[in-house]
C-alpha positions as CSV (number, residue, x, y, z in Angstrom):
1,M,33.9,26.7,-104.3
2,R,32.0,23.5,-105.0
3,K,31.4,22.7,-108.7
4,S,27.8,22.1,-109.6
5,K,26.8,18.8,-111.0
6,F,24.6,20.5,-113.5
7,T,25.8,22.3,-116.6
8,E,24.5,25.7,-117.7
9,S,22.4,24.1,-120.4
10,Q,20.8,21.7,-117.9
11,I,20.1,24.6,-115.5
12,A,18.5,26.6,-118.3
13,A,16.4,23.6,-119.3
14,I,15.2,23.1,-115.7
15,L,14.3,26.8,-115.4
16,K,12.4,26.7,-118.7
17,E,10.4,23.7,-117.5
18,A,9.2,25.7,-114.5
19,E,8.4,28.7,-116.8
20,A,6.3,26.4,-119.0
21,G,3.9,25.8,-116.1
22,M,5.2,22.9,-114.1
23,A,5.1,23.3,-110.3
24,V,8.4,24.2,-108.8
25,A,8.3,21.3,-106.3
26,E,7.6,18.8,-109.2
27,V,10.5,20.2,-111.3
28,A,12.9,20.1,-108.3
29,R,11.9,16.5,-107.4
30,K,12.2,15.4,-111.0
31,H,15.8,16.6,-111.3
32,G,16.9,15.8,-107.8
33,V,17.5,19.4,-106.5
34,S,15.9,21.2,-103.6
35,A,13.4,23.9,-104.0
36,A,15.9,26.3,-102.4
37,T,18.5,25.4,-105.1
38,F,15.9,26.0,-107.8
39,Y,15.0,29.4,-106.4
40,A,18.7,30.3,-106.1
41,W,19.2,29.4,-109.8
42,R,16.2,31.4,-110.8
43,S,17.4,34.5,-108.9
44,K,20.9,34.1,-110.4
45,Y,20.1,32.9,-113.9
46,G,16.5,33.9,-114.5
47,G,16.0,35.2,-118.0
48,M,19.5,34.3,-119.2
49,G,20.4,32.1,-122.1
50,V,23.0,29.4,-122.0
51,S,25.6,31.6,-123.6
52,D,24.9,34.3,-121.0
53,M,25.3,31.8,-118.2
54,Q,28.6,30.6,-119.6
55,R,29.9,34.2,-119.9
56,L,28.8,34.9,-116.3
57,R,30.7,31.9,-115.1
58,E,33.8,33.0,-117.0
59,L,33.6,36.5,-115.6
60,E,33.2,35.1,-112.0
61,Q,36.3,33.0,-112.5
62,E,38.3,36.0,-113.9
63,N,37.1,38.1,-111.0
64,A,38.2,35.5,-108.4
65,R,41.6,35.3,-110.1
66,L,42.0,39.1,-110.1
67,K,41.0,39.3,-106.4
68,R,43.7,36.7,-105.6
69,M,46.3,38.8,-107.5
70,V,45.3,42.0,-105.6
71,A,45.6,40.1,-102.3
72,N,49.0,38.8,-103.1
73,L,50.2,42.2,-104.3
74,S,48.9,43.8,-101.1
75,L,50.9,41.4,-99.1
76,D,54.0,42.1,-101.1
77,I,53.5,45.8,-100.6
78,D,53.1,45.4,-96.9
79,L,56.2,43.3,-96.6
80,M,58.2,45.9,-98.6
81,K,56.9,48.7,-96.4
82,E,58.1,46.8,-93.3
83,V,61.5,46.3,-94.8
84,V,61.9,50.0,-95.7
85,A,60.6,51.1,-92.3
86,K,63.2,49.2,-90.3
87,K,66.1,51.3,-89.1
88,W,69.5,49.9,-90.1
């Protein structure tokens, strides 16, 4: 997954600018992001603080790591089942 060039604190500041009354197009142009990116951030991070955003990122990374572990274990189990199923 591509790493964002904006930190959680920068994203929170951008969202707060728009909440303060600036137009979305103006905020997006000022920070060099598209309106679609801004709306995606708002749907994902709307109402969160910086610490909440960091915790969300940590949980997403842990979830991805656990999914990889489950996939590897599933492959191992399938290989073991094939070995046991063979007739000697």
